[in-house]
DRENDO-1510 file (C-alpha; in Angstrom, 1 decimal, always signed):
<recs>
REC; n; res; u; v; w
REC; 1; MET; +80.2; +20.5; +24.8 .
REC; 2; PRO; +80.9; +22.5; +28.1 .
REC; 3; ALA; +79.9; +25.6; +28.2 .
REC; 4; SER; +83.3; +26.7; +29.2 .
REC; 5; ASN; +84.1; +25.9; +25.3 .
REC; 6; THR; +81.5; +28.1; +24.3 .
REC; 7; ARG; +82.2; +31.3; +26.1 .
REC; 8; MET; +84.3; +34.3; +24.0 .
REC; 9; PRO; +87.3; +35.2; +25.2 .
REC; 10; SER; +87.5; +38.4; +27.8 .
REC; 11; SER; +89.4; +40.1; +24.7 .
REC; 12; ASP; +86.5; +39.8; +22.7 .
REC; 13; LEU; +83.9; +40.6; +24.9 .
REC; 14; HIS; +85.6; +44.1; +24.8 .
REC; 15; ASP; +85.4; +44.4; +21.3 .
REC; 16; SER; +81.7; +43.1; +20.8 .
REC; 17; PRO; +79.1; +45.3; +18.9 .
REC; 18; THR; +77.3; +45.5; +22.1 .
REC; 19; ALA; +80.2; +46.8; +24.0 .
REC; 20; ARG; +80.7; +49.4; +21.4 .
REC; 21; ALA; +77.4; +50.5; +21.4 .
REC; 22; ILE; +77.5; +50.7; +25.3 .
REC; 23; ARG; +80.3; +53.3; +24.9 .
REC; 24; ALA; +79.2; +54.7; +22.1 .
REC; 25; THR; +76.1; +55.8; +24.1 .
REC; 26; ALA; +77.8; +56.9; +27.2 .
REC; 27; ARG; +79.8; +59.2; +25.2 .
REC; 28; GLN; +76.7; +60.4; +23.5 .
REC; 29; ALA; +75.2; +61.3; +26.7 .
REC; 30; GLN; +78.4; +62.8; +28.1 .
REC; 31; ARG; +78.7; +65.1; +24.8 .
REC; 32; THR; +74.9; +66.0; +25.2 .
REC; 33; HIS; +75.5; +66.6; +28.8 .
REC; 34; ARG; +78.4; +69.2; +27.8 .
REC; 35; ALA; +76.5; +70.5; +25.4 .
REC; 36; GLU; +72.9; +71.2; +27.9 .
REC; 37; THR; +75.8; +72.9; +30.0 .
REC; 38; VAL; +77.2; +75.3; +27.5 .
REC; 39; ARG; +73.3; +76.3; +26.7 .
REC; 40; VAL; +72.8; +77.2; +30.3 .
REC; 41; ARG; +75.8; +79.2; +30.7 .
REC; 42; GLN; +75.3; +81.1; +27.0 .
REC; 43; ARG; +71.5; +81.6; +28.2 .
REC; 44; ALA; +72.9; +83.2; +31.8 .
REC; 45; ALA; +75.1; +85.5; +29.8 .
REC; 46; LEU; +72.8; +86.8; +27.4 .
REC; 47; ILE; +69.9; +87.6; +30.3 .
REC; 48; THR; +72.5; +89.3; +32.1 .
REC; 49; LEU; +73.8; +91.3; +29.1 .
REC; 50; LEU; +70.1; +92.3; +28.3 .
REC; 51; ALA; +69.3; +93.3; +32.2 .
REC; 52; ARG; +72.6; +95.3; +31.9 .
REC; 53; THR; +71.5; +97.1; +28.9 .
REC; 54; MET; +68.2; +97.4; +30.1 .
REC; 55; ALA; +69.5; +99.3; +33.4 .
REC; 56; GLU; +72.0; +101.4; +31.3 .
REC; 57; LEU; +69.6; +102.4; +28.2 .
REC; 58; HIS; +66.5; +102.6; +31.2 .
REC; 59; ILE; +64.1; +100.1; +29.3 .
REC; 60; SER; +61.1; +99.3; +31.5 .
REC; 61; MET; +59.6; +95.6; +31.5 .
REC; 62; ALA; +56.8; +97.1; +29.7 .
REC; 63; GLU; +58.6; +98.5; +26.9 .
REC; 64; LEU; +60.3; +94.9; +26.6 .
REC; 65; ASN; +57.0; +93.3; +26.6 .
REC; 66; ALA; +55.7; +95.6; +24.0 .
REC; 67; ALA; +58.7; +95.0; +22.0 .
REC; 68; ARG; +57.9; +91.4; +22.1 .
REC; 69; ARG; +54.5; +91.6; +21.3 .
REC; 70; ALA; +55.6; +93.9; +18.1 .
REC; 71; LEU; +58.1; +91.3; +16.8 .
REC; 72; ALA; +55.4; +88.5; +17.4 .
REC; 73; ARG; +53.1; +90.3; +15.3 .
REC; 74; TRP; +55.8; +91.2; +12.5 .
REC; 75; LYS; +56.7; +87.5; +12.6 .
REC; 76; SER; +53.3; +85.9; +12.1 .
REC; 77; PRO; +50.9; +88.7; +11.1 .
REC; 78; GLN; +47.2; +88.3; +11.6 .
REC; 79; GLU; +45.3; +87.3; +8.6 .
REC; 80; PRO; +42.7; +90.0; +7.4 .
REC; 81; ASP; +38.8; +88.9; +8.2 .
REC; 82; GLY; +36.8; +87.5; +5.3 .
REC; 83; SER; +33.7; +89.2; +6.3 .
</recs>
């Protein structure tokens, strides 16, 4: 049988599982990129809000760091010594 008779018609190639998987992967990559862009923008907006709030309320970095340490201790309290 000649090789030309064993080839798939071009319309079937576009609907092959491989072609569909490639298109699905490209769409997923695009969605992932968009989601990451949204996260970056949200993070930038949150940092801006935090900086403005700290300035308005005269909160120093030392106070912010102390609050972060206190929150970390509250979330995972130290186990008491068994000694």
